N, CA, C and O of each residue as an XYZ file, in Angstrom:
632
protein
N     104.046     72.076     81.279
C     102.654     72.463     81.367
C     102.268     73.142     80.065
O     103.045     73.929     79.524
N     101.092     72.850     79.558
C     100.595     73.474     78.339
C      99.479     74.444     78.697
O      98.557     74.096     79.436
N      99.565     75.655     78.174
C      98.527     76.652     78.405
C      97.279     76.257     77.635
O      97.373     75.952     76.446
N      96.121     76.252     78.265
C      94.860     75.892     77.620
C      94.480     76.902     76.547
O      93.936     76.530     75.507
N      94.761     78.166     76.790
C      94.345     79.212     75.865
C      95.193     79.248     74.597
O      94.651     79.385     73.500
N      96.500     79.129     74.726
C      97.368     79.329     73.571
C      98.049     78.066     73.073
O      98.615     78.064     71.980
N      98.007     76.996     73.852
C      98.703     75.784     73.460
C     100.202     75.848     73.702
O     100.920     74.911     73.350
N     100.692     76.933     74.297
C     102.121     77.075     74.591
C     102.536     76.158     75.726
O     101.759     75.896     76.644
N     103.751     75.678     75.656
C     104.316     74.887     76.739
C     105.107     75.810     77.650
O     105.890     76.637     77.182
N     104.899     75.665     78.957
C     105.604     76.481     79.948
C     106.581     75.591     80.700
O     106.206     74.537     81.212
N     107.809     76.013     80.764
C     108.839     75.309     81.530
C     108.658     75.689     82.996
O     109.187     76.705     83.449
N     107.910     74.872     83.736
C     107.596     75.214     85.128
C     108.821     75.264     86.031
O     108.909     76.170     86.859
N     109.781     74.328     85.915
C     110.991     74.485     86.733
C     111.730     75.790     86.411
O     112.252     76.443     87.315
N     111.776     76.167     85.149
C     112.406     77.430     84.769
C     111.624     78.628     85.285
O     112.205     79.611     85.743
N     110.295     78.537     85.206
C     109.440     79.602     85.731
C     109.679     79.778     87.222
O     109.824     80.900     87.707
N     109.720     78.654     87.954
C     109.972     78.716     89.386
C     111.321     79.362     89.675
O     111.424     80.240     90.532
N     112.358     78.925     88.956
C     113.702     79.485     89.168
C     113.708     80.981     88.904
O     114.269     81.747     89.687
N     113.087     81.404     87.804
C     113.032     82.840     87.495
C     112.283     83.609     88.580
O     112.726     84.673     89.015
N     111.146     83.065     89.014
C     110.332     83.727     90.035
C     111.114     83.914     91.333
O     111.133     85.005     91.903
N     111.754     82.850     91.793
C     112.490     82.904     93.059
C     113.709     83.816     92.935
O     113.974     84.612     93.836
N     114.452     83.713     91.836
C     115.650     84.552     91.677
C     115.283     86.027     91.545
O     115.985     86.891     92.069
N     114.181     86.318     90.844
C     113.726     87.716     90.760
C     113.362     88.243     92.141
O     113.757     89.347     92.515
N     112.606     87.450     92.898
C     112.207     87.868     94.243
C     113.438     88.125     95.100
O     113.511     89.135     95.799
N     114.399     87.218     95.048
C     115.604     87.357     95.865
C     116.379     88.610     95.489
O     116.804     89.365     96.363
N     116.562     88.832     94.200
C     117.332     90.008     93.760
C     116.611     91.311     94.092
O     117.241     92.277     94.522
N     115.288     91.342     93.894
C     114.529     92.544     94.246
C     114.600     92.804     95.751
O     114.815     93.937     96.182
N     114.418     91.753     96.540
C     114.452     91.875     97.996
C     115.819     92.383     98.460
O     115.904     93.267     99.313
N     116.887     91.817     97.890
C     118.235     92.245     98.257
C     118.480     93.706     97.884
O     119.061     94.459     98.665
N     118.039     94.104     96.695
C     118.222     95.489     96.259
C     117.443     96.445     97.173
O     117.938     97.515     97.526
N     116.226     96.050     97.549
C     115.436     96.885     98.463
C     116.075     96.925     99.844
O     116.094     97.976    100.485
N     116.598     95.793    100.311
C     117.330     95.770    101.589
C     118.445     96.806    101.574
O     118.579     97.608    102.498
N     119.247     96.776    100.505
C     120.386     97.699    100.408
C     119.927     99.148    100.458
O     120.504     99.960    101.182
N     118.898     99.474     99.697
C     118.421    100.859     99.635
C     117.828    101.305    100.959
O     118.115    102.407    101.426
N     117.001    100.461    101.572
C     116.375    100.822    102.850
C     117.411    100.910    103.977
O     117.320    101.791    104.832
N     118.385    100.011    103.980
C     119.423    100.034    105.007
C     120.250    101.315    104.871
O     120.548    101.985    105.860
N     120.609    101.637    103.641
C     121.436    102.820    103.379
C     120.733    104.117    103.796
O     121.352    104.998    104.392
N     119.459    104.226    103.483
C     118.749    105.486    103.726
C     118.022    105.574    105.068
O     117.797    106.666    105.589
N     117.652    104.396    105.629
C     116.808    104.434    106.836
C     117.264    103.518    107.962
O     116.685    103.538    109.048
N     118.295    102.716    107.716
C     118.792    101.818    108.753
C     117.894    100.636    109.040
O     117.966    100.058    110.124
N     117.040    100.259    108.081
C     116.175     99.088    108.244
C     116.315     98.193    107.014
O     116.892     98.592    106.003
N     115.782     96.987    107.119
C     115.763     96.077    105.979
C     114.312     95.867    105.545
O     113.378     96.297    106.221
N     114.147     95.205    104.416
C     112.825     95.057    103.812
C     111.830     94.374    104.742
O     110.675     94.791    104.824
N     112.262     93.337    105.439
C     111.330     92.642    106.335
C     110.829     93.567    107.447
O     109.661     93.501    107.830
N     111.704     94.420    107.960
C     111.279     95.384    108.990
C     110.317     96.405    108.387
O     109.304     96.750    108.996
N     110.641     96.882    107.194
C     109.753     97.833    106.530
C     108.376     97.217    106.321
O     107.361     97.851    106.610
N     108.336     95.992    105.824
C     107.046     95.352    105.566
C     106.244     95.163    106.852
O     105.029     95.362    106.857
N     106.907     94.784    107.933
C     106.214     94.621    109.213
C     105.686     95.965    109.709
O     104.546     96.055    110.163
N     106.504     97.001    109.624
C     106.065     98.331    110.054
C     104.887     98.828    109.211
O     103.931     99.393    109.742
N     104.963     98.615    107.907
C     103.868     99.054    107.028
C     102.593     98.285    107.353
O     101.508     98.865    107.379
N     102.716     96.989    107.600
C     101.550     96.177    107.963
C     100.915     96.713    109.248
O      99.696     96.870    109.324
N     101.739     96.992    110.250
C     101.209     97.497    111.516
C     100.599     98.887    111.368
O      99.606     99.206    112.020
N     101.186     99.699    110.523
C     100.604    101.024    110.281
C      99.218    100.891    109.648
O      98.283    101.597    110.026
N      99.097     99.980    108.684
C      97.849     99.837    107.943
C      96.808     98.996    108.666
O      95.629     99.040    108.316
N      97.229     98.227    109.673
C      96.321     97.356    110.417
C      96.593     97.474    111.916
O      97.064     96.521    112.536
N      96.301     98.626    112.496
C      96.558     98.804    113.927
C      95.793     97.752    114.743
O      94.689     97.344    114.383
N      96.404     97.333    115.835
C      95.768     96.345    116.699
C      95.958     94.912    116.220
O      95.285     94.003    116.705
N      96.870     94.703    115.270
C      97.168     93.339    114.818
C      97.918     92.580    115.903
O      98.498     93.167    116.816
N      97.890     91.268    115.776
C      98.619     90.396    116.687
C      99.816     89.804    115.946
O      99.889     89.882    114.719
N     100.741     89.221    116.675
C     101.884     88.540    116.058
C     101.377     87.480    115.080
O     101.929     87.330    113.990
N     100.335     86.748    115.459
C      99.785     85.700    114.591
C      99.262     86.282    113.276
O      99.335     85.623    112.239
N      98.741     87.497    113.309
C      98.260     88.140    112.076
C      99.419     88.440    111.134
O      99.331     88.205    109.929
N     100.501     88.958    111.695
C     101.705     89.213    110.889
C     102.239     87.905    110.311
O     102.581     87.845    109.131
N     102.313     86.874    111.122
C     102.825     85.579    110.668
C     101.985     85.042    109.511
O     102.527     84.536    108.529
N     100.669     85.151    109.629
C      99.780     84.667    108.565
C      99.973     85.469    107.279
O     100.024     84.893    106.192
N     100.079     86.772    107.395
C     100.245     87.619    106.211
C     101.517     87.288    105.451
O     101.506     87.227    104.221
N     102.608     87.073    106.164
C     103.899     86.873    105.519
C     104.292     85.396    105.388
O     105.391     85.079    104.932
N     103.382     84.494    105.793
C     103.597     83.051    105.686
C     104.918     82.630    106.326
O     105.709     81.888    105.744
N     105.128     83.133    107.547
C     106.301     82.746    108.322
C     105.833     82.262    109.694
O     104.698     82.527    110.089
N     106.677     81.572    110.401
C     106.304     81.021    111.695
C     106.064     82.100    112.744
O     106.602     83.204    112.659
N     105.255     81.758    113.722
C     104.936     82.692    114.802
C     106.196     83.031    115.605
O     106.369     84.177    116.022
N     107.071     82.055    115.825
C     108.306     82.308    116.578
C     109.187     83.334    115.891
O     109.682     84.261    116.532
N     109.386     83.171    114.585
C     110.204     84.125    113.823
C     109.546     85.503    113.818
O     110.229     86.523    113.908
N     108.225     85.525    113.712
C     107.507     86.804    113.710
C     107.643     87.494    115.060
O     107.833     88.708    115.120
N     107.548     86.733    116.134
C     107.693     87.298    117.472
C     109.080     87.915    117.649
O     109.217     88.975    118.258
N     110.111     87.246    117.115
C     111.464     87.799    117.192
C     111.578     89.093    116.382
O     112.274     90.022    116.791
N     110.907     89.153    115.256
C     110.890     90.386    114.458
C     110.262     91.517    115.264
O     110.785     92.631    115.292
N     109.143     91.230    115.917
C     108.466     92.245    116.733
C     109.357     92.643    117.909
O     109.410     93.819    118.268
N     110.052     91.685    118.509
C     110.995     92.004    119.586
C     112.021     93.037    119.108
O     112.327     93.993    119.821
N     112.550     92.837    117.895
C     113.551     93.774    117.349
C     112.931     95.154    117.113
O     113.555     96.176    117.397
N     111.717     95.176    116.599
C     111.038     96.464    116.374
C     110.817     97.183    117.703
O     110.963     98.403    117.786
N     110.467     96.427    118.735
C     110.281     97.015    120.067
C     111.594     97.570    120.614
O     111.631     98.682    121.142
N     112.673     96.790    120.486
C     113.977     97.252    120.997
C     114.415     98.551    120.325
O     115.066     99.389    120.949
N     114.063     98.715    119.076
C     114.419     99.943    118.346
C     113.478    101.105    118.684
O     113.739    102.246    118.304
N     112.395    100.814    119.392
C     111.441    101.865    119.749
C     110.452    102.185    118.640
O     109.877    103.274    118.622
N     110.244    101.255    117.717
C     109.352    101.492    116.573
C     107.968    100.886    116.750
O     107.027    101.279    116.060
N     107.835     99.931    117.667
C     106.552     99.265    117.906
C     106.443     98.899    119.377
O     107.444     98.810    120.087
N     105.215     98.690    119.818
C     104.958     98.260    121.196
C     103.893     97.167    121.194
O     103.021     97.103    120.327
N     104.011     96.312    122.210
C     102.970     95.321    122.466
C     102.059     95.899    123.543
O     102.526     96.466    124.531
N     100.755     95.748    123.338
C      99.780     96.222    124.312
C      98.876     95.054    124.691
O      98.635     94.172    123.867
N      98.371     95.031    125.926
C      97.496     93.927    126.330
C      96.276     93.823    125.404
O      95.694     94.832    125.007
N      95.910     92.597    125.076
C      94.723     92.340    124.263
C      93.555     92.126    125.216
O      93.518     91.119    125.923
N      92.595     93.058    125.250
C      91.506     92.940    126.220
C      90.603     91.724    126.002
O      89.918     91.292    126.929
N      90.596     91.169    124.786
C      89.717     90.029    124.532
C      90.439     88.681    124.583
O      89.802     87.632    124.489
N      91.775     88.707    124.733
C      92.529     87.453    124.802
C      93.839     87.727    125.536
O      94.786     88.251    124.950
N      93.888     87.375    126.813
C      95.072     87.692    127.627
C      96.322     86.945    127.190
O      97.422     87.277    127.631
N      96.172     85.926    126.317
C      97.335     85.170    125.849
C      98.081     85.875    124.720
O      99.211     85.508    124.399
N      97.457     86.883    124.118
C      98.113     87.584    123.007
C      98.177     89.076    123.300
O      97.521     89.586    124.209
N      98.980     89.748    122.508
C      99.122     91.200    122.614
C      98.688     91.835    121.310
O      98.730     91.210    120.250
N      98.278     93.067    121.403
C      97.994     93.855    120.210
C      99.213     94.722    119.928
O      99.848     95.231    120.851
N      99.532     94.885    118.668
C     100.732     95.609    118.266
C     100.369     96.992    117.755
O      99.339     97.187    117.109
N     101.235     97.944    118.059
C     101.029     99.313    117.589
C     102.382     99.932    117.272
O     103.400     99.589    117.873
N     102.369    100.842    116.325
C     103.576    101.609    116.030
C     103.716    102.739    117.034
O     102.728    103.290    117.521
N     104.947    103.068    117.327
C     105.222    104.270    118.099
C     105.259    105.444    117.124
O     105.172    105.252    115.911
N     105.387    106.656    117.655
C     105.518    107.822    116.776
C     106.770    107.690    115.909
O     106.746    108.016    114.722
N     107.872    107.208    116.510
C     109.106    106.997    115.737
C     108.886    105.966    114.629
O     109.367    106.146    113.511
N     108.168    104.900    114.934
C     107.867    103.875    113.937
C     107.030    104.417    112.801
O     107.260    104.089    111.637
N     106.058    105.246    113.140
C     105.207    105.864    112.108
C     106.012    106.782    111.199
O     105.844    106.764    109.979
N     106.884    107.583    111.795
C     107.731    108.470    110.981
C     108.661    107.664    110.084
O     108.847    107.986    108.910
N     109.242    106.612    110.653
C     110.177    105.785    109.896
C     109.493    105.117    108.707
O     110.008    105.160    107.590
N     108.343    104.503    108.939
C     107.679    103.795    107.843
C     107.221    104.780    106.764
O     107.234    104.440    105.581
N     106.822    105.976    107.147
C     106.439    106.983    106.149
C     107.602    107.385    105.269
O     107.468    107.467    104.048
N     108.737    107.635    105.884
C     109.930    108.017    105.119
C     110.427    106.845    104.275
O     110.790    107.023    103.112
N     110.441    105.658    104.858
C     110.942    104.483    104.142
C     110.024    104.106    102.980
O     110.481    103.564    101.973
N     108.744    104.391    103.120
C     107.804    104.053    102.037
C     108.121    104.831    100.761
O     107.981    104.303     99.658
N     108.540    106.059    100.908
C     108.939    106.843     99.729
C     110.127    106.184     99.037
O     110.137    106.039     97.814
N     111.118    105.790     99.814
C     112.300    105.117     99.266
C     111.911    103.797     98.617
O     112.355    103.489     97.511
N     111.082    103.020     99.302
C     110.649    101.720     98.808
C     109.912    101.866     97.469
O     110.214    101.156     96.509
N     108.962    102.775     97.413
C     108.167    102.963     96.200
C     109.043    103.420     95.041
O     108.898    102.942     93.915
N     109.935    104.331     95.318
C     110.869    104.820     94.302
C     111.748    103.676     93.777
O     111.952    103.549     92.570
N     112.257    102.859     94.677
C     113.141    101.759     94.284
C     112.388    100.699     93.490
O     112.905    100.205     92.488
N     111.181    100.340     93.913
C     110.395     99.347     93.184
C     110.084     99.851     91.779
O     110.195     99.100     90.810
N     109.699    101.106     91.666
C     109.407    101.674     90.344
C     110.652    101.643     89.457
O     110.574    101.330     88.269
N     111.776    101.966     90.040
C     113.041    101.968     89.293
C     113.424    100.554     88.859
O     113.792    100.336     87.704
N     113.339     99.605     89.772
C     113.770     98.235     89.492
C     112.838     97.506     88.524
O     113.298     96.833     87.602
N     111.549     97.639     88.731
C     110.594     96.929     87.876
C     110.301     97.730     86.613
O     110.271     97.182     85.511
N     110.083     99.035     86.787
C     109.798     99.886     85.634
C     110.945     99.950     84.653
O     110.733    100.172     83.461
N     112.160     99.758     85.140
C     113.319     99.759     84.255
C     113.438     98.481     83.444
O     114.147     98.450     82.439
N     112.751     97.424     83.868
C     112.863     96.132     83.185
C     111.613     95.768     82.378
O     111.709     95.070     81.369
N     110.453     96.234     82.814
C     109.192     95.848     82.168
C     108.405     97.071     81.729
O     108.371     98.082     82.430
N     107.771     96.977     80.563
C     106.846     98.045     80.173
C     105.554     97.857     80.968
O     105.378     96.831     81.626
N     104.656     98.829     80.914
C     103.466     98.784     81.769
C     102.565     97.599     81.441
O     101.930     97.051     82.342
N     102.491     97.192     80.184
C     101.670     96.046     79.806
C     102.223     94.750     80.404
O     101.468     93.934     80.933
N     103.533     94.568     80.318
C     104.164     93.373     80.891
C     104.060     93.374     82.406
O     103.788     92.339     83.013
N     104.274     94.532     83.019
C     104.172     94.630     84.480
C     102.744     94.336     84.938
O     102.551     93.661     85.948
N     101.750     94.829     84.217
C     100.352     94.562     84.568
C     100.026     93.088     84.450
O      99.360     92.528     85.320
N     100.493     92.445     83.370
C     100.242     91.010     83.183
C     100.916     90.206     84.295
O     100.315     89.282     84.843
N     102.152     90.551     84.628
C     102.857     89.846     85.704
C     102.142     90.046     87.031
O     101.996     89.100     87.804
N     101.693     91.271     87.305
C     100.989     91.556     88.558
C      99.705     90.740     88.649
O      99.397     90.187     89.705
N      98.956     90.658     87.556
C      97.717     89.863     87.560
C      98.016     88.383     87.792
O      97.338     87.723     88.579
N      99.032     87.867     87.106
C      99.374     86.450     87.238
C      99.821     86.120     88.658
O      99.391     85.117     89.227
N     100.681     86.958     89.231
C     101.170     86.697     90.588
C     100.056     86.847     91.620
O     100.008     86.097     92.594
N      99.167     87.807     91.411
C      98.045     87.991     92.323
C      97.131     86.766     92.301
O      96.665     86.310     93.345
N      96.882     86.247     91.121
C      96.037     85.051     91.008
C      96.712     83.853     91.660
O      96.071     83.111     92.404
N      97.998     83.656     91.388
C      98.734     82.544     91.994
C      98.731     82.664     93.512
O      98.484     81.681     94.211
N      99.004     83.858     94.025
C      99.012     84.060     95.478
C      97.636     83.766     96.072
O      97.533     83.134     97.123
N      96.594     84.219     95.407
C      95.235     84.000     95.898
C      94.917     82.511     96.012
O      94.348     82.066     97.009
N      95.283     81.749     94.995
C      95.039     80.303     95.023
C      95.840     79.647     96.145
O      95.303     78.837     96.900
N      97.118     79.994     96.255
C      97.957     79.403     97.299
C      97.417     79.733     98.685
O      97.379     78.866     99.558
N      97.002     80.975     98.893
C      96.467     81.362    100.202
C      95.130     80.700    100.472
O      94.888     80.238    101.587
N      94.261     80.643     99.482
C      92.953     80.018     99.661
C      93.081     78.536    100.031
O      92.340     78.028    100.873
N      94.022     77.864     99.393
C      94.252     76.443     99.654
C      95.204     76.227    100.839
O      95.517     75.090    101.191
N      95.657     77.322    101.444
C      96.592     77.294    102.577
C      97.851     76.499    102.245
O      98.365     75.749    103.074
N      98.334     76.675    101.025
C      99.551     76.005    100.577
C     100.748     76.820    101.034
O     100.813     78.028    100.808
N     101.687     76.157    101.674
C     102.899     76.830    102.136
C     102.737     77.576    103.444
O     103.596     78.376    103.814
N     101.656     77.325    104.140
C     101.437     77.966    105.438
C     102.257     77.232    106.492
O     102.130     76.016    106.641
N     103.102     77.965    107.229
C     103.916     77.304    108.259
C     103.034     76.672    109.332
O     101.929     77.139    109.610
N     103.546     75.614    109.916
C     102.778     74.922    110.959
C     103.141     75.394    112.358
O     102.438     75.083    113.320
N     104.241     76.149    112.481
C     104.650     76.557    113.829
C     104.941     77.986    113.966
O     105.293     78.443    115.054
Protein backbone atom coordinates (compact mmCIF):
# COMPACT_ATOMS: atom_id res chain seq x y z
CA UNK A 1 0.00 0.00 0.00
CA UNK A 2 1.28 3.48 -0.81
CA UNK A 3 0.47 6.40 1.46
CA UNK A 4 -1.24 9.21 -0.50
CA UNK A 5 0.33 11.92 1.63
CA UNK A 6 3.96 10.83 1.68
CA UNK A 7 4.31 8.32 -1.14
CA UNK A 8 5.69 5.77 1.35
CA UNK A 9 5.00 2.10 0.83
CA UNK A 10 3.51 0.26 3.81
CA UNK A 11 4.04 -3.47 4.25
CA UNK A 12 0.46 -4.35 5.20
CA UNK A 13 1.14 -8.01 6.08
CA UNK A 14 3.98 -6.80 8.32
CA UNK A 15 1.77 -4.09 9.81
CA UNK A 16 -0.90 -6.68 10.56
CA UNK A 17 1.64 -9.04 12.16
CA UNK A 18 3.05 -6.23 14.31
CA UNK A 19 -0.43 -5.06 15.33
CA UNK A 20 -1.62 -8.53 16.34
CA UNK A 21 1.62 -9.50 18.12
CA UNK A 22 1.67 -6.21 20.05
CA UNK A 23 -1.95 -6.71 21.11
CA UNK A 24 -1.25 -10.29 22.19
CA UNK A 25 1.84 -9.38 24.20
CA UNK A 26 0.16 -6.40 25.87
CA UNK A 27 -2.92 -8.48 26.69
CA UNK A 28 -0.79 -11.28 28.13
CA UNK A 29 1.26 -8.86 30.24
CA UNK A 30 -1.93 -7.24 31.56
CA UNK A 31 -3.40 -10.69 32.27
CA UNK A 32 -0.34 -11.55 34.36
CA UNK A 33 -0.43 -8.30 36.33
CA UNK A 34 -4.19 -8.37 36.97
CA UNK A 35 -4.16 -12.06 37.91
CA UNK A 36 -1.25 -11.54 40.30
CA UNK A 37 -2.73 -8.52 42.06
CA UNK A 38 -6.50 -9.06 41.80
CA UNK A 39 -7.20 -12.65 40.75
CA UNK A 40 -8.80 -11.64 37.43
CA UNK A 41 -7.74 -11.54 33.80
CA UNK A 42 -7.97 -8.72 31.28
CA UNK A 43 -11.22 -9.90 29.70
CA UNK A 44 -12.90 -9.96 33.12
CA UNK A 45 -11.52 -6.53 33.94
CA UNK A 46 -12.78 -5.11 30.65
CA UNK A 47 -16.25 -6.61 31.17
CA UNK A 48 -16.43 -5.27 34.73
CA UNK A 49 -15.28 -1.82 33.62
CA UNK A 50 -17.85 -1.80 30.81
CA UNK A 51 -20.63 -2.72 33.24
CA UNK A 52 -19.49 -0.10 35.72
CA UNK A 53 -19.51 2.60 33.04
CA UNK A 54 -22.74 1.43 31.38
CA UNK A 55 -25.13 0.17 34.06
CA UNK A 56 -28.15 -1.69 32.73
CA UNK A 57 -26.29 -3.14 29.73
CA UNK A 58 -27.33 -6.45 28.23
CA UNK A 59 -25.15 -9.41 27.23
CA UNK A 60 -25.71 -8.36 23.59
CA UNK A 61 -24.28 -4.90 24.38
CA UNK A 62 -21.11 -6.43 25.81
CA UNK A 63 -20.82 -8.77 22.81
CA UNK A 64 -21.15 -5.85 20.38
CA UNK A 65 -18.58 -3.74 22.22
CA UNK A 66 -15.94 -6.47 22.28
CA UNK A 67 -16.84 -8.01 18.88
CA UNK A 68 -17.32 -11.47 20.35
CA UNK A 69 -20.22 -13.89 20.11
CA UNK A 70 -23.22 -13.66 22.40
CA UNK A 71 -22.64 -17.23 23.65
CA UNK A 72 -19.06 -16.50 24.72
CA UNK A 73 -20.19 -13.24 26.31
CA UNK A 74 -22.95 -15.01 28.24
CA UNK A 75 -20.37 -17.48 29.59
CA UNK A 76 -18.18 -14.57 30.68
CA UNK A 77 -21.14 -13.05 32.54
CA UNK A 78 -21.89 -16.45 34.09
CA UNK A 79 -18.32 -16.49 35.50
CA UNK A 80 -18.66 -12.94 36.83
CA UNK A 81 -21.93 -13.95 38.52
CA UNK A 82 -20.39 -17.07 40.08
CA UNK A 83 -17.63 -14.91 41.56
CA UNK A 84 -20.23 -12.52 43.00
CA UNK A 85 -19.07 -9.55 40.89
CA UNK A 86 -22.14 -9.09 38.68
CA UNK A 87 -25.83 -9.96 38.61
CA UNK A 88 -28.47 -10.39 35.96
CA UNK A 89 -31.70 -8.50 36.60
CA UNK A 90 -35.01 -8.79 34.72
CA UNK A 91 -35.31 -6.40 31.78
CA UNK A 92 -38.69 -4.68 32.19
CA UNK A 93 -38.90 -3.79 28.49
CA UNK A 94 -37.81 -7.17 27.08
CA UNK A 95 -38.45 -10.36 29.05
CA UNK A 96 -36.08 -12.30 26.75
CA UNK A 97 -33.01 -10.42 28.01
CA UNK A 98 -31.54 -9.39 31.33
CA UNK A 99 -29.93 -6.19 32.46
CA UNK A 100 -26.49 -6.51 34.01
CA UNK A 101 -25.22 -4.77 37.11
CA UNK A 102 -22.11 -4.90 39.23
CA UNK A 103 -22.33 -5.98 42.82
CA UNK A 104 -20.57 -3.99 45.53
CA UNK A 105 -17.72 -6.53 45.38
CA UNK A 106 -17.53 -6.09 41.60
CA UNK A 107 -17.40 -2.32 41.94
CA UNK A 108 -14.60 -2.51 44.50
CA UNK A 109 -12.68 -4.99 42.37
CA UNK A 110 -12.89 -2.99 39.15
CA UNK A 111 -11.82 0.18 40.99
CA UNK A 112 -8.75 -1.47 42.45
CA UNK A 113 -7.92 -3.31 39.23
CA UNK A 114 -8.23 -0.11 37.20
CA UNK A 115 -5.31 1.41 39.10
CA UNK A 116 -3.19 -1.65 38.30
CA UNK A 117 -4.34 -1.68 34.68
CA UNK A 118 -3.61 2.01 34.11
CA UNK A 119 -0.21 1.74 35.76
CA UNK A 120 0.71 -1.31 33.66
CA UNK A 121 -0.46 0.23 30.37
CA UNK A 122 1.52 3.39 31.08
CA UNK A 123 4.58 1.31 31.91
CA UNK A 124 4.30 -0.98 28.89
CA UNK A 125 3.44 1.63 26.26
CA UNK A 126 5.17 4.63 27.80
CA UNK A 127 8.36 2.61 28.12
CA UNK A 128 8.36 1.88 24.38
CA UNK A 129 6.90 5.01 22.75
CA UNK A 130 7.38 8.72 23.30
CA UNK A 131 4.21 10.80 23.65
CA UNK A 132 4.24 11.91 20.00
CA UNK A 133 4.49 8.32 18.72
CA UNK A 134 1.88 7.10 21.20
CA UNK A 135 -0.51 9.90 20.14
CA UNK A 136 -0.03 9.10 16.44
CA UNK A 137 -0.61 5.38 17.08
CA UNK A 138 -3.71 6.13 19.18
CA UNK A 139 -5.16 8.33 16.42
CA UNK A 140 -4.43 5.74 13.72
CA UNK A 141 -5.93 2.85 15.70
CA UNK A 142 -8.98 4.91 16.66
CA UNK A 143 -9.61 5.77 13.02
CA UNK A 144 -9.14 2.16 11.91
CA UNK A 145 -11.46 0.90 14.65
CA UNK A 146 -14.08 3.50 13.74
CA UNK A 147 -14.08 2.45 10.08
CA UNK A 148 -14.24 -1.26 10.94
CA UNK A 149 -17.11 -0.70 13.38
CA UNK A 150 -19.01 1.61 11.04
CA UNK A 151 -18.77 -0.94 8.22
CA UNK A 152 -19.52 -3.76 10.72
CA UNK A 153 -16.36 -5.56 9.61
CA UNK A 154 -15.44 -8.48 11.84
CA UNK A 155 -18.73 -8.51 13.71
CA UNK A 156 -19.54 -12.05 14.87
CA UNK A 157 -22.71 -13.57 13.48
CA UNK A 158 -23.58 -15.67 16.53
